N, C-alpha and C positions, 0 to 999 in steps of 0.2 A: 015329350020332346025335350032334349037336353041342349042347353046353349053351351057354346065353347067359351069358358071363362079362364082359359089357360093364360099363362104369362108370356107365352111365345109370341114373338112379333108377327103381325099380320102382313101378308105379302102386299106390296104396292102394285096393284094391277094397272094403274093409270099413272104414267109419268108426265111431269110438267113439260109441255112442248113449247113453252114460250122462250124467246131468246133472252140470254143474260147479257145485258149491255157490258161492254168492255172498253169504253173510251172511244174517241173518234178514230184513232190510228189502228187499233187492234180489232180483229173480227169478233163479232158477238159469239157467244157459246150457246149450245143448245143441249139441255139436259137429256132429252129423249134420244137425240142422236148419239150422245156419249154413252148412254145406257145400252143402246142397241149395238153400237160398234164395239164396245169393250165388255160386253156380256156381264153387266152389273146385276147382281142378285136382286130379285124382286122384293126381298124382305128388308132391303135398306130403305130408310125413309128419304123422301124427296129432299127434305131440309138438309140432311147429312150429305147427300150427293151434291146439292147446290153449294154448300159450304166448301167441300173438297174442290169443286171447280173454281170457285172464287179465289181460294188460297193458291191453287195451282196456277191460275192466270196471273195473279199478282206476282208470284215467284218468277214465272216465265217472263213477264213484262219487265221486271227488274233486271233479269239476266240479259235481256235483249235491249236494254236502254241505250247503250252506245250505238248499237246497230240502228235503232230507231232514229237517233239524232243524225246519224250519217245519211240515211236515206231521205229523211226530211230535208236536210240541207241540199239534197239533189233535186228536190221538188216533189217528192212523193207525199201525198196527203193521207195515205192509208197503207197498211201492209200489202194489200192486194195490188197497189200501184208500185210497190217497191221493186218488183221483178216481173217481166213480161212472160216468163216461162209458164206454160199451162199444159196440163195433161187432162184429157176428157173434160175440157172447158173449166177446169178448176186450177186456180193459181197454185203452183207448186209450193211457193213460200207460205201460203195460207194453209195448205195441207200439212206442211211440216210444223207450222205453228200449232195447229190443232192437235197434231200427234204429240207435240211436246206437252201441251196443257192436259190433254186427256190421259196421257201416260202417267204424268205426275199425279193427277187426281186418282187414277186407278191405284197407283202405288200407295197413296195416302189411305184410300178405302181398305186396301188389303191390310195395311199396318193397323188401322183402327179396328178391323174385325179380328185380328189376331189378339189384340189386347183385351177384347171383350169376350173371347171364346172361353167357355167353362166346361169343355168336354174332357173326358178322361184322356184322350189323346191330344190334349192341347199343346204339349211340348213338341210333338211331331208336326202338328199343324203350324206352330210358330216357326219351326225350322223351314218348312216348305213355303210358308207364307212370306217369311223374310227373304228367301231366295227369289220368290216371284216379285215381291216389292222391289228388290234390288234390280231385277230385270227391267221393270217398268221405269224406275228412276233412271237407269242407264239409257233406255229408249228415249226418254225425254231429253236427256243430256245430248244424245246423238242427234236428235232433231234440231236442237238449238245450235249445235256445232255446224250442222249442214246449212242452216239459215245464214250463219255468219261466215261460212266457208273457212272454218278453222278445224283443228284437231279436237276431237271430243275430250281428250285429256286436259287440254287447256281450258275448255269451257267448264269442266267440273270444278276447277279451282276458283272460278269467278264467284 
């Protein structure tokens, strides 16, 4: 019987299902939910995914800092309390926030996987990967704009 001693990464069959704390105002993030909703490859390590989520949350939180101060001055103690609009018992503003963070994280992971690809068709993969990453970064920007009720063009410049 021969063991598999290849250098190929092993698939992560179990994703971390614990919440990633995100401060008192912002909702916690869940790596397993992110992987399921955004079809994250099984071969990506949990640590890499968590890092992408933490960076994406930090970037999104910073971009929404003035929005946070505005709603906190109105008495909201969390993003969920910032707006009473709900769909299917989920706060719309929280859903948009998660879309912003998860889209940003997905774009980061796509970009990271492009730079580590060593296939013959790496140039074609880089082109399509760049386009896909751009799509997800734009989706994150659009969600941030929607939260702030402003044009996505203005948010991108923030």
